[in-house]
C-alpha positions in Angstrom: -5.8 -43.3 -71.7 -8.5 -45.9 -71.3 -8.8 -45.0 -67.5 -9.1 -41.3 -68.3 -11.9 -42.0 -70.7 -13.7 -44.1 -68.1 -13.4 -41.3 -65.5 -14.6 -38.8 -68.0 -17.7 -40.7 -68.7 -18.4 -41.3 -65.0 -18.1 -37.6 -64.3 -20.2 -36.8 -67.3 -23.0 -39.1 -66.0 -22.8 -37.4 -62.7 -23.0 -33.9 -64.1 -25.9 -34.8 -66.4 -27.8 -36.7 -63.7 -30.1 -33.7 -63.1 -30.8 -33.0 -66.7 -34.0 -35.0 -67.1 -36.1 -32.3 -68.5 -38.1 -31.9 -65.3 -39.5 -35.4 -65.4 -38.5 -36.1 -61.8 -36.8 -34.3 -58.9 -34.3 -37.0 -58.1 -30.7 -35.9 -57.4 -27.5 -37.4 -56.1 -27.7 -37.4 -52.3 -24.4 -39.1 -51.8 -21.5 -40.7 -53.7 -18.9 -43.0 -52.3 -16.2 -45.5 -53.1 -16.8 -48.8 -51.4 -14.2 -51.3 -50.1 -14.0 -52.9 -53.5 -13.1 -49.6 -55.1 -16.6 -49.4 -56.8 -18.2 -46.0 -57.3 -21.7 -46.0 -55.8 -24.3 -43.3 -56.3 -27.1 -42.9 -53.8 -30.1 -41.1 -55.2 -32.6 -38.9 -53.2 -35.4 -41.4 -54.0 -33.6 -44.1 -52.0 -32.2 -46.1 -55.0 -28.5 -46.5 -55.6 -26.3 -47.4 -58.6 -23.0 -49.2 -58.8 -21.0 -47.6 -61.6 -18.1 -50.0 -61.3 -14.4 -49.8 -60.3 -12.8 -46.4 -60.6 -9.4 -45.0 -61.0 -8.8 -41.3 -61.1 -7.0 -39.2 -63.6 -3.5 -40.2 -64.6 -4.0 -43.6 -62.8 -4.4 -42.0 -59.4 -6.4 -44.2 -57.0 -9.7 -42.7 -55.9 -10.2 -43.1 -52.1 -13.6 -41.3 -51.7 -16.2 -39.3 -53.5 -18.8 -37.2 -51.7 -21.3 -34.5 -52.4 -20.9 -31.4 -50.2 -23.6 -29.1 -48.8 -23.5 -27.0 -52.0 -24.1 -30.0 -54.2 -20.6 -30.2 -55.5 -18.9 -33.6 -56.1 -15.6 -33.8 -54.3 -13.2 -36.6 -55.2 -10.4 -37.5 -52.7 -7.4 -39.4 -54.1 -5.3 -41.9 -52.1 -2.4 -39.4 -52.1 -4.6 -37.0 -50.0 -5.3 -34.5 -52.8 -8.9 -33.4 -53.6 -10.7 -32.5 -56.8 -13.9 -30.5 -57.1 -15.8 -31.7 -60.2 -18.7 -29.3 -60.1 -22.4 -29.1 -59.2 -24.4 -32.3 -59.2 -27.7 -30.8 -58.1 -29.4 -27.4 -57.7 
């Protein structure tokens, strides 16, 4: 349950990242899981954020996270399955 809550808040942060009321035009350029299983967000302004260690829904290990050409966050799990979480930018 605790892991599910953590993943929920991570995804919520990603989905709300563009909701800044027009104060800036930064968006998520890339998201990835590094070798230490930490979720890293790379912003369009060149900055990045380490959101910490991640584990997917139901305890599934997250292998990769990426933003596709349409701005959708795609999470790839260690078992080879993918999950499309929605638009991260417009």
